[in-house]
N, C-alpha and C positions, 0 to 999 in steps of 0.2 A: 745108709747108703748102699744102693744096688750097685752091681757089677754091670748095668746097662747105662748108667747115670753118664750123659754127655759131660765132657771138660769144657770149662770157661776158662780160656788163659787171660790173664790181667797183666797189662804192662804197664812197669811203673819206670822211673828215671833217678830222679835226684830226690832225697829225703832229707828234711832241716829241722833243727829242733823247735826252731820259731815259725811262726805263718810267714808263707810268702805270697803275694797276690801274682807271682809268675806260676802259670797254670802246671806247668810240669815239674812242680816241686810239692811234695806230699809233706805235712807236718810228720815227725816220728811220732807222736802221742795217737795221729790219726792212723797211722800205719798200724799202730798195736792194736787199736780197735778195729781195723780190716781184718787182720791175723784171728783174732778171737772170733770175729764171726764167721770166718773162714773154716775154721775148727769145729764152729757148732754146724756149720752146713754139711762139712764132711761126714760127721757123725749120724746126721739125719738120715732116714731112709726112705726118705719121700722120693718118688720116683719124678715126680715134677721139679726137683731142684737140681740146679746144675753143680758139678763138682768142682771148685775152684782151684786154679794153679796159678802160680806166681812166677812172673818174668820181670826182668832187667835188662834195659838197654843201655848201652855206652860205656860203662864201667867207672861210673863216678865214684869218688872215694867216699863218699855217703854211704855207698853201697856196703862198703866194708864197716865203716866206724860205726854206723847207725842200723842198717838193715840186718845184717849179719847176727850181731847178738839178739836182736827181736827174732829172729828166725830161728836161731838155735835154741832160745828159751821157751820155745815150742814147738821145737822139733819139727820144723816144716823145712823142706827141700825147696828150692827155687831155681830158675834158669836166669844166667848173667851171662848177657851176651855182650861181649868186648870189642870195641874199636882198636884193632890192636896197635896201629900206630901211634896211637895218642897214650899207649900202657908206658908208665915210666918217662914220658917225655912232656905231656900236656899238662900244666896246673888243674889240680883240682881233679885229677883223675888217679886211678889205682897204677901202682907200678907192681912189678912181677911179684914181688914179697905177698904182697896182699892176694895176689890172684893165687899163689901157693896155699894161702891161709885157707881160702875159700874153698879150692880143692880139698882141703886134707879135713875141713869141715862137712865133705861129703855132699858140698852143694854142685852143682851142674853148671857147666862152662861150655858157651858156644861161641863163635864169631859173629861180628856185627861190621865187617868190612875190615879194610885197613885204613883210611882216613875221612870215612864217614861219607865219603862222596854218593851221590844219587846213582846207582847202578845203571839205570836207563840212560844216563848221560856218557856211560863208558864205552870206549871201543876196546876191541877184542884183548889189546894188549893191558887196558888199564883194568879192565875185567880180572884179569890174571893176578895182578897184583891186589886187588882188593880180594878176591875170594880165596885164591890158589896159596899165595903167599900169607894172607892171613892166615889160614888153617895151619900150614906148617910150621909158622913161628908158634902159635901158641902149642902144637903138638911138641916142638922142639924144647920150648922153655917150661912146658908141665908134664912133659913126659906120659902123653895119655891121648887118645885118640878124639878127636876132634870132629862131630859127625853133624851138627845143627847150626844154622845160620840163621840170623836175623835181619832183613832187609832194612837198610837205612831210609828212612823216610817212609817205610813201606810201598815202595816204588817197584815196578817188577811188570817183565813183559815174557813173552814166551821164550826169546833171545837169554833175557836175565837168568830164567828159571833152568833154562837148559844149561847155561854156564855155571851155575850153581851145583846141577847134578854132576858137570863133568868135573869141577873143582874137589869134589867126594864129599859133598853134603848129601846125607840120607833125608834130612827135614829141614825144610825152609819156614820160619815162624814169618807171620804177613802182619798186617794192621788191618784187617778185614775182621771186624765185628760178629764173630758166629762163635755158637758151641760147636764141639769137637766131637764125634762118635767115639770110641775105644774099641779097637786101636788106633790112635791118630793115622792119619796118611802122610804123605810126603809135605805137603803143604798145612799150616797150623795157624788159623786166624786168631787174633788176639782182640782184647779192648783196653784201649789206653786210658789209664785211670789218672784224672787231674785232681789238682789240690780242691777245688771247689765241689767236689761231689760229695755230697753228704752220706753218712753212712745209713740213712734210712733209704737212701736212693740206691745205693749200692746192695742192701737186703732185698729190695724188690727187682732188681736185676736179675736176681739168681732165682726168682720165681717165674717158672715157664709161663704161665698164663699171665701174668702181669703185662707182657707185651713191650716191655722197655727194652730188651733186647731187639727185638723187631724193629722200634722205632729208632735206635741206633743204625739198624741195618740200613733203611731209609735215608737216613742222615749221611750215611756213609756214601752211598750212591751220588745223592746230591753233591758232595766233596769232591767225588772221583770225577763227574761232571765238570765242576767248576776248574778243577785242575786241566783239564783238558782244554777248555774254552780259554783260559787266562792265561795257561804256561805257569813254569814252577816258578820263575822269576816274578810276576805278577802275584801268584799264590802266595809266596813267600813273604811279600810286600805286606798283605792282607791278612795273613796269618799272624804277624810280627804285632801289629796294630791290635788285634784281639786278643793276644796272647801274653805278650811283654809289659805287664802294667807293674813293674817295679818300679821305685822312686829312681829318679835321676842318680843319685849317690849310689844307687846299688846296681848301675848299669853294667859296669865291668863284670861282677859278679853275677848278675843275670847270664851275661853273654856265655859264659864260663860253663854254664850247666848246658847248654844248648848250643847246637850249630842250628842254621837256618834251614838245612837239610833236613830237620826233624818235622818237618809240618806233615802231619796226618790227618 
């Protein structure tokens, strides 16, 4: 791996030991295969290959129970972006003891807002709670500086980005699928990894000449246009129809994994 290799930041949410039809859940055995591939790619010296980085959004309990042991066994560091108001409060999500264990394991921790509200929907007072209070609470509970923020639902505008900077965040992680030169700038693009993405497809993603990443960028532009034309509420309904394929008996569990605001 050359120093000039661009980074490709990958976004995960929940893991599960068994297969799920819900698109934002990745099976643990598949996650292990992903990491083995990423270790291989990191060792290669092809300038045409992107260097993989791992991130998680929300703070789901599976990040601690399943992702952390797998990461530690391979000596890989990841970013964990935490919805602070859910910590120790919402069933299925980590508490402060789990976050401290992540920190002690030398994993990276950032903020993902207070309540996962779309920041573009917030007035100035709400933005302060979602951004500043989230950061200060993490710093108080963990005793460390928090300088990175992941945008809920990937939603932002110039007002939101300015508010993030004013709240003390030096890096803002988005949901724009693009490779990042090093050192990364103040905004960092990421690619959302879904449970239906095959290992072979992910391997091609890291081949710069394959055109897979550029295709995803075109899809992202189409989605961005759809969000603008439809509005967030209608877009969320359409997203739910396409992504929430859990059986009816699992509906409650599926809802616990994600809020509607995750639709990227």
